[in-house]
NUDRENSE-721037 format. One record per residue (C-alpha): residue in one letter; x, y, z. Coordinates in steps of 0.5 Angstrom, whole numbers, plus 500, padded with zeros to 3 digits. Example, Ala and Ser with C-alpha at 12.3 -4.5 7.8 and 13.67 -1.06 7.14 Angstrom:
# residues 2
A525491516
S527498514
This chain:
# residues 328
M501500500
R503507498
F501513502
G500521500
L499526505
F494532504
V498540504
P494544509
Q492550504
G486554507
W480550504
R479546510
L481552515
D487549517
L491555516
V488560521
G491564525
I498563521
D499570518
P498570510
A506572510
D508566514
Q503561510
W508559505
P513557508
V509553513
M506549506
R513549503
D516546510
F511541511
A512539504
V521538505
R519534512
A514529508
D519529502
N524527507
G520522510
P516515510
W511519504
D510517497
S507524494
V503530497
W497533495
V492540494
Y486542494
D484545488
H479550490
F477558491
H472558497
T474555504
V468549507
P464548511
A461554508
P465560505
T470565509
D474570508
E481566510
A486565505
T485558500
H491558496
E491556489
A492550487
W497549481
T500555483
L502551491
M504545484
S509548481
A512551487
L511545491
A514542485
A521548486
S522545493
T522538494
S526532491
R523525492
V515525493
R510525488
L505532487
G498531485
Q492535486
M486531489
C482534484
T483539479
A475541476
M477541468
S472547468
Y477551472
R480552467
N481551460
P484543458
A489545453
Y492551457
L492545464
A495540460
K501546458
V501548466
A501541468
A506540463
T511545466
T510543472
D512536471
L518539468
I520544474
S519537479
G523533474
G517528473
R514528479
V507530477
E500528478
M494529474
G487528479
I482531475
G473531476
G468534474
G467539480
W461540484
Y462546490
E457551487
H459556491
E465558488
W463556480
R457562481
A463567484
Y468565479
G463567474
Y463559471
G455558472
F454551474
P452547468
S448540470
A452534472
G452531464
E455537462
R461538467
L462530466
G463532458
R468536460
L472532464
D471526458
E473531452
G479535457
V482528459
Q483527451
I486533449
M490533455
R492525453
Q494528446
A498533447
W502529453
S503524448
T504527441
G505535444
S499538440
A492537441
S487538436
L479536439
D472538435
G468536441
K462539444
H465542450
Y472544448
Q474545440
V483545440
D485546433
G493544434
A494548441
I501545441
V505543448
R512543448
P516541451
L513534453
P512532460
L519528462
Q515523464
E514518459
G507517456
G506523460
I502524466
P499520470
L491521471
W487520477
I480520475
A476522481
G469520484
G465515484
G459517480
E457510477
K454512470
V459516467
T466518471
L468511473
K466509466
I471515464
A476512469
A475505465
K477508459
Y482513461
A485513468
Q492509471
Y489511477
T482512481
N479515487
F473514491
D469512496
G474509503
T469506507
P469498505
E462498503
G463503498
F470502496
V467495494
Q461497490
K465502486
S470497484
D465493483
I462497477
L468499475
R470493473
T464492470
H466499466
C473496464
E470490461
A466494457
V470498454
G477493453
S481496459
D485492465
F482493472
D486490475
A491495472
I487500475
V490503481
R485504487
S485510492
A481513497
N482519502
Y481519508
N481524514
V485522520
A484523528
I489518531
G491519538
S494514542
T488512546
E480513545
A480519549
E485522545
V482523540
E476526541
Q480531544
R482532537
L475532534
S475538539
T480542538
L478541531
K471544532
D474549536
R478551530
L472551526
T466554530
P468562530
H469562522
V462557520
G458557527
A458550531
D452547527
A456547521
A463545525
E460539529
G457538523
A464537519
L466532524
G462528520
A467527516
F471523521
R467520526
G466512524
L471513518
P476509518
G482515518
V480515526
G481512532
T488510536
P493506532
E491500532
Q484501530
I486505523
I491499522
E484494522
K480498518
L485499513
T487493512
V480490510
L480495506
K486494504
G484487503
H478489498
G484492493
L485500496
S493500494
Y494507496
G491511501
I492519502
F491522508
Y489529511
F491530518
P486538519
E492540525
A497538520
A499546520
Y500548527
D501540530
L505535528
S504530533
G498525530
I502525524
E508522528
L504518532
F501515524
E509515521
K511511527
E506506528
V500506521
L505506516
P510501518
A504495519
L501497512
A506499508
């Protein structure tokens, strides 16, 4: 099993209280620590407005960070989970990613999805098209990127995108182009796109959901003639870890206390629903047990988010000491 680590970048209100001038050094140093440690990759989110509610707190832009992290690290893979296709023209995005891949020495992963955060879509003037249109753009955009990274140019007269000889040079350093992570568990469309194009998927990380999405992905692979076993299946996990269950609860309480002044007590408590009862929450023994079950179902890559990472590394240190060696 491989392990990725989310960089605190503000989207989940995980840089509050840190002066904006100091936020990049915090993110950079965090990534450098991961680069020198046991992690396979570091990740950012592609969002503009905070959750669980929009606030005036900082949310740093994903691909700007990708380029900066590429220049600041030397070993870890670099990804976004995930880039929203419609936020950037896909030929332009292919160019940005190729340039970042060169800066990194060939370490970029392309996490890509249809996008979902309606508030920021509308605020940035993108409208909010139907799910069908967003996924149609995802399919066409992936075709453009694959063509650009393999041939150096792209042409497509599509329903959503039209490009005509868009030159994307130099090519990414990675042979065959940047690996594609198709993110999302939409059973009729997203997983079919993944079956056609993905080297990696990223979807529901609960045991029941992971098995269900895997079975549907397998069916789509059979239908389009791709190799199900060649696709790495991954999931994201919010982590609240402690040596005792009381320590776990204290971490969750600390998170709620940080969120409440910005989004209110109800939204802060609601945000804890993305933690409680899920595989990344518990003592090391409990987390190992839950992830071992998922590993048995075919999970081979986990990407982990520690909400306190900008302020307190003790949870990450405990995870590195106890959980990673048991599952790697």
